[in-house]
C-alpha positions as CSV (number, residue, x, y, z in Angstrom):
1,X,41.7,8.9,27.0
2,X,42.3,6.2,24.5
3,X,39.6,3.8,26.0
4,X,36.9,6.7,26.1
5,X,37.6,7.6,22.4
6,X,37.4,3.7,21.4
7,X,34.2,3.6,23.3
8,X,32.8,6.7,22.0
9,X,33.5,5.5,18.0
10,X,32.0,2.1,18.9
11,X,28.8,3.7,20.1
12,X,28.7,5.7,17.5
13,X,29.2,2.7,15.1
14,X,26.4,1.1,17.1
15,X,24.2,3.6,16.6
16,X,24.6,4.0,12.8
17,X,24.2,0.4,12.6
18,X,20.9,0.4,14.5
19,X,19.5,3.2,12.4
20,X,20.5,1.6,9.2
21,X,18.8,-1.7,10.3
22,X,15.5,0.3,11.6
23,X,15.4,2.3,8.4
24,X,15.6,-0.8,6.2
25,X,13.4,-2.8,8.4
26,X,10.4,0.3,8.0
27,X,10.5,-0.4,4.5
28,X,9.6,-4.1,4.9
29,X,6.2,-4.6,2.5
30,X,6.0,-8.3,2.3
31,X,6.1,-11.4,4.6
32,X,7.2,-14.7,3.1
33,X,5.9,-17.6,5.0
34,X,7.5,-21.1,4.8
35,X,4.4,-23.3,5.1
36,X,5.0,-26.7,7.3
37,X,5.9,-26.4,10.6
38,X,6.1,-22.4,10.2
39,X,2.1,-21.8,9.5
40,X,0.7,-25.4,9.7
41,X,1.9,-28.5,11.6
42,X,3.5,-31.0,9.6
43,X,2.6,-34.4,10.7
44,X,4.7,-36.5,8.4
45,X,1.6,-38.1,6.5
46,X,2.6,-39.3,3.0
47,X,1.1,-37.4,0.0
48,X,-0.5,-33.6,-0.3
49,X,-1.2,-32.1,3.0
50,X,-4.5,-31.2,2.1
51,X,-5.6,-35.0,1.7
52,X,-4.3,-35.6,5.4
53,X,-6.5,-37.1,8.1
54,X,-5.6,-34.2,10.4
55,X,-4.2,-30.9,9.7
56,X,-3.7,-27.8,12.2
57,X,-1.8,-24.4,12.7
58,X,1.7,-24.3,14.2
59,X,0.9,-22.5,17.6
60,X,0.4,-18.8,17.6
61,X,0.5,-18.7,13.9
62,X,-2.9,-17.8,13.4
63,X,-3.1,-14.8,16.0
64,X,0.2,-13.5,14.4
65,X,-1.3,-13.5,10.9
66,X,-4.9,-12.0,12.0
67,X,-3.0,-8.9,12.8
68,X,-0.2,-8.8,10.4
69,X,-2.3,-9.5,7.0
70,X,-3.6,-6.1,7.3
71,X,-0.4,-4.3,7.6
72,X,1.9,-6.7,5.0
73,X,1.4,-8.4,2.2
74,X,1.7,-12.3,3.3
75,X,3.1,-14.8,0.8
76,X,3.5,-18.7,1.1
77,X,6.5,-20.1,-0.3
78,X,7.3,-23.9,0.3
79,X,9.4,-26.4,-1.4
80,X,6.9,-29.2,-0.3
81,X,7.2,-32.0,-2.6
82,X,3.5,-33.3,-2.7
83,X,1.8,-30.1,-2.8
84,X,1.2,-27.6,-5.8
85,X,-0.5,-24.5,-5.4
86,X,-4.2,-25.9,-5.0
87,X,-3.1,-28.2,-2.7
88,X,-1.3,-25.5,-0.8
89,X,-4.5,-23.6,-0.8
90,X,-6.9,-26.5,-0.1
91,X,-5.0,-27.4,3.1
92,X,-4.8,-23.9,4.2
93,X,-8.4,-23.3,4.0
94,X,-9.2,-26.7,6.1
95,X,-7.9,-24.7,9.0
96,X,-9.2,-20.9,7.8
97,X,-5.7,-19.8,7.0
98,X,-5.9,-19.2,3.3
99,X,-7.9,-16.0,3.7
100,X,-4.7,-14.1,5.3
101,X,-2.5,-14.8,2.4
102,X,-2.0,-13.1,-1.1
103,X,0.0,-15.2,-2.9
104,X,1.0,-18.6,-3.1
105,X,4.0,-20.4,-4.5
106,X,5.4,-23.9,-4.7
107,X,8.2,-25.5,-6.1
108,X,6.2,-27.5,-8.4
109,X,5.1,-24.3,-10.3
110,X,8.1,-22.2,-9.8
111,X,10.6,-25.3,-11.0
112,X,13.2,-24.2,-8.0
113,X,13.4,-25.3,-4.3
114,X,14.6,-23.4,-1.4
115,X,17.7,-23.2,-0.7
116,X,18.1,-22.0,-4.3
117,X,18.3,-18.2,-4.6
118,X,16.4,-18.2,-7.7
119,X,13.4,-19.7,-5.6
120,X,13.2,-16.5,-3.3
121,X,14.0,-14.3,-6.2
122,X,11.1,-15.7,-8.2
123,X,8.6,-15.5,-5.4
124,X,9.3,-11.7,-5.2
125,X,9.3,-11.2,-8.9
126,X,5.8,-12.7,-9.2
127,X,5.1,-11.2,-6.0
128,X,5.9,-7.8,-7.7
129,X,8.6,-6.9,-4.6
130,X,12.5,-6.5,-4.1
131,X,14.4,-8.3,-1.6
132,X,14.9,-5.1,0.7
133,X,11.2,-4.8,1.0
134,X,10.7,-8.4,2.0
135,X,11.0,-10.7,5.2
136,X,11.6,-14.4,4.7
137,X,10.3,-16.2,8.2
138,X,10.9,-20.1,8.2
139,X,11.8,-23.0,10.4
140,X,14.8,-24.7,8.6
141,X,17.8,-22.4,8.9
142,X,19.3,-24.3,5.7
143,X,16.5,-24.0,3.8
144,X,14.6,-21.0,4.5
145,X,17.5,-18.4,5.7
146,X,20.4,-19.1,3.7
147,X,18.8,-18.4,0.1
148,X,16.8,-15.7,1.4
149,X,19.6,-13.8,2.8
150,X,21.8,-14.5,-0.1
151,X,19.5,-12.3,-2.2
152,X,19.0,-9.6,0.4
153,X,16.2,-10.5,2.4
154,X,15.4,-9.5,6.2
155,X,15.4,-13.1,7.6
156,X,13.6,-14.7,10.5
157,X,14.4,-18.0,12.0
158,X,11.3,-19.7,13.5
159,X,13.1,-22.0,15.9
160,X,10.4,-23.1,17.9
161,X,12.2,-26.3,19.1
162,X,15.1,-23.9,20.6
163,X,17.6,-26.1,18.3
164,X,21.3,-25.1,19.4
165,X,23.7,-23.6,17.2
166,X,24.9,-20.8,15.2
167,X,22.4,-18.9,12.8
168,X,24.9,-15.8,11.4
169,X,22.4,-15.3,8.7
170,X,19.6,-15.2,10.2
171,X,18.7,-11.4,11.4
172,X,16.3,-12.6,14.1
173,X,15.8,-16.0,15.8
174,X,12.2,-16.3,17.6
175,X,10.9,-19.1,19.7
176,X,7.1,-18.5,19.0
177,X,5.3,-15.8,17.3
178,X,4.6,-13.1,19.9
179,X,8.2,-12.5,19.4
180,X,7.5,-11.9,16.0
181,X,4.6,-9.7,16.4
182,X,6.2,-7.4,18.8
183,X,9.2,-6.9,16.0
184,X,6.6,-6.2,13.3
185,X,4.4,-4.0,14.7
186,X,6.7,-1.7,16.9
């Protein structure tokens, strides 16, 4: 009898949590993407990526963006040390990615770096969105996820390398972009 009551209470609680999560997820209007190793591969060359001898998409990023940019506002937000917004746009243009983004932000212009919560707050303020309307997608838990979660964003850790560990502030942990597409286009 007690086990049945405990189970029913637990079941009801899980359904409430799931309903709240789905409700909040349905309010997502903007996708904020990290740049290096999330949208474009970071080959480790020196200087701005726009000037690198080789640039390329992260596998699956183009296919994802071709679909989601029609439903969501898409933003690039980076703490890259050597690239301002013009350099970011030039690099994105080299692979045909610029067209999928509505806003571009660099720590150089913002004056804040990830993981500072002010970095994420400023990106959203300038883009015209609130944290509860926003999803941060990045490949580095410490830089991309912690600060974004601290201000209330939904967070997605792009763990393409399947790094082991605990990622309690990531709402989702994905290994490829087809998993994110399924989450976003349910």
